[in-house]
N, C-alpha and C positions, 0 to 999 in steps of 0.2 A: 591408399589405405590408412585409416586412422591409426595412431600410434597409442601404444600402452603407457601410461605415466609411470616413470620408474626405469625405462630402457636408458642404457648408457649411450650417451652420444659423445661427440667430439666437444672440446671445450669452446669451439668457435662455431657459431651458428651459420646457416646459408646466407645470412644477410651480412655476415661479417662482424656482427656484434659477439662479444663474449656470452657464454651461457654456462650455468653450472650443470654438472653431470645430471642426466635424467629430465632436462627441461625439452619442451617440445618446440618444434618449429612453428614458424607462423602459418604455414599452411596446415599443419595438424591442428592447431589450436582452432583454425577457422572450421575445420572439418568437425571437430568435436562440439563446437559452439552451435552448429546448424541444429542438431537435434534439441539442445537445451533452449534455443531461442524459439524453436517451434513449440516446444512444451509450454514454456512461460507465455507465448504468444496465445496459446488456446486458452489457457486460464484467464488472462487478462481481458481477452476479446470478451469471452464469456460474462465476465462482471460488468464491463462497460455497457455491453448490450442489455444487461439486466436494469442498470440504472436508468436508461430511457424507457424502458418498458414498465417501471414500477408504477407511476401513475394510473395506467390503463389496469395494471394488474389489481391495484387496490380498489379501483372502480369497479371491476368485474368480481372481485371476491368480496365486495362489501367491507374492504378494512378502514382502519382509521389511520390518522396521522401518527399515532405511537405505533402501529403495527407497521407503517411505512418505514420507520426508522428502524425498527427491529428486523425487518428483512435484511437491512444492511448489517446491523449490528451483530446478529446471530452468525453471520459467515465471517465477519472480522473478527468476533470473539473466538470463534473455532479456529480460525486461522493463527490468532495470537497464540492461544492455548497450546496448539499442537506444534508451532514452530520450533520451540526449544527442543521438543523431544525429537522432532526430524534432524534439527541441527546435531543432537547428541548422537542419535544413531548414524549420522553421516561420518562422525569420527570413530565409529566402531566397525560398520558394516559396509557392503558393497554399495557404493553411491548410485551406481547404474540401475541396480535392482530397485532401491529405493525411489528414485525419481520415476521410473516406470509404475511402480506401486500408487504413488501420489496421483499419477494420471489417471490410473484405473479407478481409484476412489472419486477423484473428481468428477468422472464421467457417470458414475453410478448416482452420486448426488445431483447431477443434471438431469438426469433421466427421471429421477423421482420428482424433481421441483417441476419438470415440464408437464407431468401428470398430476399434479396438485390440484385438488378441487376446493380446498379451503386454506386459510393463512395459517393455522396450525401445522398442517402437513408441509406446507412450503417452508416454513421455518427449520422443521426438522430435517429436510432436504438441503437447506442452506448450509446447516451444520456440517453435513457430510462434505459438501463442496468446499467448506472452510478448512476442514482436515486435510483435503488434497491440496488446497491452496497453500496450506502451511508448509506441507512438503516441497512444493515446488518452488516456494519463496525461499526456504532455507537451503535447499540441495543445489539449486541452480548457482547461487551465490558462491555456496562452499566448494563446490567442483571447480569453478572459475578461480577461486584461490588457491586450489591445490595444484593448478597447473601453470599460471601465470604470475610472475613477479609484480609486487606492488608498482614498480616504476613504469612498468609496460601495461599495467591493468587498466588505465584510463582509456587507452585505445579500444580496447575491447568492451570496457563498460559502455563506451559510446555506441557500439553496436547493440548492446542490449538496450540502452536507452532509447536507440531509434526503433527497434521492435516494439518497446512499450509505448512509445509515442504513436507509431502507426495502430497498435491495437487500441489504443485510447481514442484515437481519432476515428477510426473505422467502426469501432463497437456501437458509439451512439448512433451513427448513420445507418448502419446494418440493422441495429435493433429498430429504429424508427420505421425502416422499410418493412421488417418482418412484422411489427406490429400493426403496420397500415395493410398488409396483404394477408400473409400466412396465419397471423395470429402470435399473441405473446408467448405461447407456450414453446414456440420455434427458437426462441431466445435462448432457451436452455437446451434443446434438441440439436442446434447448430454445431455445438463443440464436439460431438460425438465423431464425426468423421475427421475433423482435425485433429482429434486426440488419437485416432489410429494412424494418422499420418506422422504425428510427433513420435509415437511409439516405435514405428518402423525406421525413422531416421535415426533415433536414439540407439536402436539395435545395431544399426549400420556403421555409424560414425563415432559412438563414445565407448572408449576402452579404458577404462580406469582401474589401475592395480588396487587391489584391496590388501591392506596389511592386516592380517589376523591378530586378534588380541585375545588373551587369556583371562579368565576371571572377569569377564564384562558383566555389569549390572546397569539396568535402567531404573532412573530415580521416579519411579510411578508414584510414590507418596508426594513428592515434591510437586509433580506435574498436577496431581489430583488437588492440592491445597492451593496451587497458583490459581488453578482454573476457578474452584470454587470462591476464592477471594475476590477475583476480577468479576465474576458473575454476580455476586452480591453487590458489588458497588455500581455496575452497571444497571442492575434492576433498579437500584435506588434512584440514580439520575434519570432513568426513564419516565418514572411516574412521580417523582416529586414535583410539587408545585401544581397539581393538577386537581381540581375540585373533587372529582370521582374518587381520588385516591388519598394523597396526604400532603401536607405542606413541607416546604423545604426545612423549616425548624420545627419538628414535632417529634413525639415518642417514637413514631415508625422510621422516621429518618435517622434518629440516633441508633436505634437498633440495627438498621443496615449498616451504617458508617462503623460503628463499633465492631459489629461482626464481621465485615469485610477486611478492615484493618487487622483485626486479631487473625484472621485467616493468613493474611498476608506476612504478618509478623511470624506465625508459626512456620510459614514457608520458609522464611529465610533462617529460622533456627534449624529446621531439618536440613536445608541445604548446606549449612555450616557443618554438619555431624556425618552425612552419607559420604561413601566412597566417591561415587560419579555424579555429582549434583547435577541437575538440569540446567540451573543457573549458577555456574561456577563462581563464588564470591570473589575469588582472587581476580578473575577477569573483570567482573563488574566494578569493583572498586579501583582498578586502574583508572587515572586520571582522564587519560583520552576517552576509554570506554564510557566511563561515569558520565561525562559531559555529553558524549555523542548519545547516550541513552535520554538524557534530557533533551537534548535536541530533536531527537526522533520522536519523542512523545509528542512534543511541540509541533512538529511536521505533521504527524498523522492526524492531530486534532484539527490543524488547518486544512490539509489536503483532503482528507476522507470526509470529515465533519462538514466542512463548509461547502466544498465543491459538490457533495453528493445531492445538496439541495438546489444546485444550479438548473438541473434538467427539470425538476419539478417547477422551479420559477418559470422557466421558459412556457412549460405546458399549462400550469395551473393558473400563474399570475398574467401570462401575456397571451394565452389561447392559441399557442402554436401546436401543430401535431407533432408525433413523436418524431418523424424524419427530420422536420424542422429544427426541433430542439436539438437533435444530434448534430445537425449542420452548425448550429449556433455555438457549440463548444470547441470547434475547430482551433479559433485562436489561443485558447488555453494549451491545447496539445501540440500546436505549432511552435509554441515558446518552449515546451519540454523538449521537443526534438532538437530544436536549435542549441538549446542550452547543455543538454546531455552530450550530444554528440560534439559540439564545439569544446566544451570544456575538458571532456576526456581526452580529445587530441592535443589539446593545450598542455594539460598537465603530464601526459606522456612526454611532449616535446620539451618542457622547461622543468618538469619535476616539481612544479609548485602547485599545490592543492588548496592550501588555506585560504588564498585570496577568493577563489571560487565560492568555497562554502559561505565565506562571510558576504560576500557580494549577492549570493542566493538568498541568504537570510534577509538582506536588506530588502531585495525585490520582492520577497514574499510579504514582508511588513507593509511595503508600499502598496502592493496588490490589493491586500485585504482592507487596508484602511481606504482605499479608493472604493471598493466595492461596497463599503458599510454605508455609502451615500446613496445607493440605488433604491429606487422605489417602483411602482407600477407603471410609470411613465417613462422612466429613463431611456434615452436613446440607445438603440441596440449596437450602433457604432462605439458608443461610450462604453458599454459593457464589454465589447469586444476586446478593446484596449485594456481595460482592467485586466480581464481574465488571461490576456496574453502576458501581462506582466507576473501574474501568480504562476503561470507556466514556466516562465523564465527561472523565476526563483527556484521553483520545485525541481526542475531539470538540472540545475548546478547543486542542489543539496543531497537528493536522495541517495545516489550510488556512491558520491564522494565521501559522505560522511562514513558509509561502509569501509570505503577504501582507507580512510584514516585509522579505522579500528583494525582492520586486516593487517595494516602495517606494523602494528605493535605485538602481534602475537605469533607464536610458532605455527607451523603448518598444521600440526597434529590438534591444534585448537581452532582453526579456522572456521570448522562447522558451528561450533558452540558460540564463537564470537560474532560471527555473521548473523547467526539466528537470534541473538540476544538483541541486537540493533533492531532486525526486522520484526521481533517480537514486540518491543517497545513501541516501534512505529506503528504497527497494527493495533496494539492496545491503545495507543493514543487515537487512533482513527475509531476505533469501538467507542472510546469515551466520546470523543468529538460528536460522533453520530447521534449518541444517546442524549448528551448535554444539550447540543444545539437544536436536536430535534424537539426536545422537551421546552426549549426556549421558544421556538418557532410555534410549536402547537399552542403555548401558553398566550403569546402575543397575538397570534391569529384569532385566537377565542375573543380575547379582549376586544380587538379592533372589530370583530364580526358583531359581538354583543353590542358594542357601541352603535354600530351601523343600524342593526335591526331594531334598536330602541328607538330610533327616530322614525321609523315607518309607522302607517296607520296600523290600529290594532288588528285589522283582518289579515293585513300582510304579515304582520309579526306572528300570527298564529301559523299561517303557511310556511315562514321562513323556520320556525321552530321545528316543525315536523319534518321539512327537507333535510335539516342539519342534523338531524338524528341518524340519517341513512348513510353516513359516510362520506367520501369525497368524490362520489360519482356526479360529477358538475353536468353531465349530460342529461341527467333525470331530474335536475333541479329547474324551477322556474327561472327565467331570465334575470329577474331583479335579485334573486337570491344568488346565482352563481356570480353575477357582477359584484356582489357584496364580498363573497369568498375569494374572487380573484384579486380584487383591490387589496383584500386583507393580506393575503400572502405576497403581493409585490410589496408592500410597504413594511411587512413583518421581516423581509428577508434581509435587508440592510442590517439588522440588529445582529444576526448570528455572524455576518462577516466581522462586525465590529468586536465581537469576543473573539474571532478567529485572529484578528490585528494583535489584541492584547497577548494571546499566546505565542504570536510571532516574535514579540519581543522577547520572550523567554529563549526562543530559538537563537535569535541574534546574540543575546549575551552568551549563551551557552558556546556557540562556535568560536566567539572571540577568543575564549579562555582555553579552547582546546590546544595543546602544545604542538608547535610547528615542527614536527619532526620530518626530516629528509626521507623520501621514498627509499626503501631498500630496493636493491637491484637483483636481489635472489628471491627464490620462491620461499625458503624457509629463513630464518634468522641466520645470519653468518658473520664471520668474523670481519673486522674492519679492513684487512687486508684483502679479502675476497671482494668487498665492496669498491676498494680503491681499484682493484685491478680491473672491475668492471667498468667503472668511470674512465679509466685511462684509455681502454680499448674502444669505448664509445666516442670519446674525442678524437682519437685517431681516425675512426671511421668517419667523423663529420669533416676533419681536415681533409681526408681523402676525396670526399664529395665536393668540397670547395675547390680543390685543385682541378678536379675533373672539369667544373663549370668554367 
């Protein structure tokens, strides 16, 4: 039977290691993690399934490249905006009920998305999905932070990383199979039975004690201003530089930029005045958290922004069907699996975390730099190696940056601190998808126009009419679809070049994060408690060596 956090136990665990009062055993932690991993797996699987189906969805619903990007962006924006709220709620209310609520919200959004008959309705459903995703993102990490000491957390983060890798590798493949057989709508419906299983497991295995607090308040004003400011800036980057809208340097752009920054500035003012801020200034301004936030934004830009367009590259530029496109992303996910599990185990064993995030940032930079050289004819084996490097870098960075932040805050602020990092990572992802999607759309249009201009006049007329109908390549004449495919293939390298530049920011940020030793207690403890834990850990290791 799973235990309740907060129960009093002996000072020595079943494995012989010292543990503070109220800590959970390894078995109890694994039982609690079962439902959490199932919940996170459900949400991530649904997201990766959708990424493979997007080209088909856009073609059937007659969408555009901008709408393609916004189907991803709306979900990321809703996730980012809701994550701090969920994180704050996690510090105030029953985490188990909250995570179950997040699953239900996610399922509702999935059902609506599956039934959508046009892009606007699909975008609305993605917002609902994103709110549920925000809850799962914040709550799973927060719950782990309240039951596992940072020194041991790498071991269990590896399990979470493995679940993420499996969902990210299986999602594109399953999505491709569903699109090719049952239809793209089942890419949304398939998460419903999985969510029911996750709810059942959480009910059976997760028992977290809730500490009741009086005079609790939620910073709705700050959350609203934050969402509004982020939304305004994302709208700007999504449509800037396109002939049908406005230029990067124009009155319209100035209006969006000034308005968005003003709203974010007002958000910071409100956060400095309210009783329970959604983004606690004290936590944000702490050096480790501040640098982790910068690194997380850059990771989000590269991870979500650049990799979102990989499946589009495989399908649109290279002509593979959805199933094949999903299979082609496996090298990246394999890299994530190896790096997340491996780094987590090594961090727990040696207590050193910084070398892994620095190495991850270097690999991310190298991987994106190599991907910036691809075009419509690049060898698939070469692309596989490049995206595997990106996967290795991502696997070392994502969970370990959160670990570094959790190591600096008390257990009562775990939810807020974890959600802040997750918020800025997802925010970076939303920015990345919007900016890189806009860059890709502009570059594709330029290359397409240049190619069409070399055609005979009668073919130019046919091409012009075909290109007005969106990205449905199956209904285009062969010579037009080939032009579009080549344009996408040759334009994709540019977005990875931008991602590589952003990865430099990640590298610089993680280099300057203070290399603080991982504490061995769930909450911030006295030096004497830490020393006692280390002494008993060393005694345990010596006993193992003598036994051998």
